[in-house]
C-alpha positions as CSV (number, residue, x, y, z in Angstrom):
1,M,-42.4,-215.5,9.1
2,V,-42.1,-212.1,7.5
3,L,-44.2,-209.4,9.3
4,P,-45.2,-206.0,7.8
5,T,-43.2,-202.9,8.5
6,H,-45.9,-201.8,11.1
7,I,-48.3,-203.6,13.3
8,V,-51.4,-201.9,13.9
9,A,-52.9,-201.9,17.4
10,A,-55.7,-200.2,19.3
11,G,-56.3,-199.2,22.8
12,G,-59.4,-198.2,24.7
13,V,-59.7,-196.2,27.7
14,I,-63.2,-197.2,29.0
15,I,-65.2,-194.9,31.3
16,N,-68.4,-196.0,33.1
17,D,-71.2,-193.9,34.5
18,K,-69.3,-193.5,37.7
19,N,-66.5,-192.0,36.0
20,E,-64.3,-195.1,36.7
21,I,-61.7,-196.5,34.2
22,L,-61.7,-200.1,33.3
23,L,-58.2,-201.8,33.6
24,I,-56.9,-205.2,32.9
25,K,-53.9,-207.0,34.7
26,N,-51.9,-208.5,31.8
27,P,-50.2,-211.6,33.3
28,R,-46.9,-210.7,31.6
29,K,-46.9,-206.9,31.5
30,G,-49.0,-205.8,34.5
31,W,-51.9,-203.1,34.7
32,E,-53.0,-201.5,31.3
33,Y,-56.0,-200.4,29.4
34,P,-57.5,-203.0,27.2
35,G,-56.5,-203.3,23.5
36,G,-54.4,-205.3,21.1
37,I,-53.5,-206.1,17.4
38,V,-56.1,-205.4,14.8
39,E,-56.6,-208.6,12.9
40,P,-56.7,-209.0,9.0
41,G,-60.3,-208.0,7.6
42,E,-61.0,-205.8,10.6
43,T,-61.3,-202.0,10.8
44,V,-59.4,-200.5,13.9
45,P,-62.6,-199.8,15.6
46,Q,-63.9,-203.3,15.1
47,G,-60.6,-204.7,16.5
48,L,-60.7,-202.6,19.4
49,I,-64.2,-203.5,20.3
50,R,-63.4,-207.3,19.7
51,E,-60.3,-206.9,22.0
52,I,-62.1,-205.2,24.7
53,K,-64.8,-208.0,24.8
54,E,-62.1,-210.8,24.7
55,E,-60.1,-209.2,27.5
56,T,-62.9,-207.9,29.9
57,G,-66.2,-209.4,28.8
58,V,-67.9,-206.0,28.3
59,N,-69.4,-204.1,25.3
60,V,-68.4,-200.6,24.6
61,E,-69.2,-197.6,22.5
62,I,-66.4,-195.8,20.9
63,I,-66.7,-192.0,21.6
64,N,-63.7,-190.5,19.9
65,I,-60.1,-191.0,18.8
66,V,-57.5,-189.4,21.1
67,G,-54.1,-190.3,19.7
68,I,-52.0,-192.1,17.4
69,Y,-48.8,-193.3,18.7
70,S,-45.7,-194.9,16.7
71,N,-43.4,-196.9,18.9
72,T,-40.5,-196.9,16.5
73,K,-38.3,-199.4,18.5
74,K,-38.1,-202.8,17.0
75,K,-37.6,-205.7,19.5
76,K,-36.7,-209.3,19.5
77,G,-39.4,-211.5,18.3
78,Y,-40.8,-214.9,19.5
79,N,-42.8,-217.9,17.9
80,G,-40.5,-218.2,14.8
81,V,-40.4,-214.3,14.4
82,K,-37.0,-212.9,14.6
83,E,-37.9,-209.3,15.0
84,V,-41.2,-207.6,15.7
85,P,-41.8,-204.5,13.6
86,T,-42.7,-201.1,14.7
87,I,-46.1,-200.7,16.4
88,V,-48.6,-198.1,15.3
89,T,-51.2,-197.8,18.3
90,I,-54.5,-195.8,17.9
91,D,-56.1,-195.0,21.3
92,F,-59.8,-194.2,21.7
93,I,-62.2,-193.1,24.6
94,C,-64.8,-195.6,25.0
95,K,-68.1,-195.8,26.8
96,Y,-69.1,-198.8,28.8
97,V,-72.4,-200.2,27.3
98,S,-73.1,-203.7,29.0
99,G,-71.5,-206.9,30.2
100,D,-70.1,-208.6,33.2
101,L,-66.3,-208.3,33.9
102,R,-64.5,-211.5,33.4
103,T,-60.8,-212.5,32.8
104,S,-59.1,-214.2,29.8
105,D,-55.8,-215.6,28.7
106,E,-54.8,-211.9,28.3
107,S,-56.1,-210.6,31.5
108,S,-55.7,-212.2,35.0
109,E,-57.7,-209.4,36.6
110,V,-60.3,-207.0,35.4
111,K,-61.5,-204.1,37.6
112,W,-63.0,-200.5,37.5
113,V,-60.9,-198.1,39.3
114,S,-60.8,-194.3,39.9
115,K,-58.8,-192.3,37.6
116,E,-56.4,-191.4,40.4
117,E,-55.9,-195.1,41.2
118,A,-55.6,-195.9,37.4
119,L,-52.7,-193.4,37.1
120,K,-50.8,-194.9,39.9
121,I,-50.9,-198.5,38.8
122,V,-50.9,-198.3,34.9
123,R,-47.6,-199.7,33.6
124,S,-45.0,-197.1,32.7
125,K,-44.8,-197.7,29.1
126,Q,-48.7,-196.7,28.9
127,Q,-48.5,-193.8,31.3
128,L,-47.9,-191.0,28.6
129,R,-50.6,-192.2,26.5
130,F,-53.0,-192.9,29.4
131,R,-52.5,-189.3,30.7
132,K,-53.1,-187.9,27.3
133,A,-56.4,-189.8,27.1
134,L,-57.6,-188.7,30.4
135,D,-56.8,-185.1,29.6
136,Y,-58.5,-185.5,26.3
137,Q,-60.3,-182.0,25.3
138,S,-61.2,-183.0,21.8
139,D,-57.5,-182.2,20.5
140,F,-55.9,-185.0,18.5
141,L,-52.3,-186.1,19.3
142,C,-49.9,-188.0,17.1
143,M,-46.6,-189.0,18.7
144,G,-43.4,-190.8,17.7
145,Y,-41.3,-192.4,20.5
146,K,-39.0,-195.1,21.3
147,V,-38.9,-197.2,24.6
148,N,-35.3,-197.0,26.0
149,S,-33.4,-199.7,27.9
150,L,-34.8,-198.5,31.1
151,D,-38.3,-199.1,29.8
152,E,-39.1,-195.5,29.6
153,I,-40.8,-193.6,26.6
154,E,-38.3,-191.2,24.8
155,V,-40.6,-188.9,22.4
156,H,-38.8,-187.9,19.2
157,E,-41.9,-186.4,17.5
158,E,-45.3,-184.8,18.6
159,Y,-48.0,-183.3,16.6
160,L,-51.1,-181.7,18.3
161,F,-54.1,-181.1,16.1
162,E,-56.5,-178.7,17.6
163,R,-60.3,-178.9,16.7
């Protein structure tokens, strides 16, 4: 199987009326905010809304885009794919609209937590993006990075677009 040069994904920091953040526990990766790969025929927002519904059971409204992140490190593939291409992830701030929390194949736990608790438990690879989303002041961030052998993010390019 040949994959494209970049996989496009979307992530959503979902906030409810109590100012809590919705997190999922990915069975393989730990705590993270919901999101995933945009499927063929979907727009990025459509893919994010679908992924959030699949992983958490809730419906959201996308409020704004907060960043575009290019993970330029390729990694070993699986399921017949030799190498996974680089991933471009577009993060959004979302507002909870409706629905009851539920788990899925991609989420062994789903819960609302305070921003402080979320910052303590979100997996290390998402920390930088998560902090940028929580500090969102209507500026827009584009960043290029690689994940090193210690599973830490090494930023090699950053653009902040002020609105």
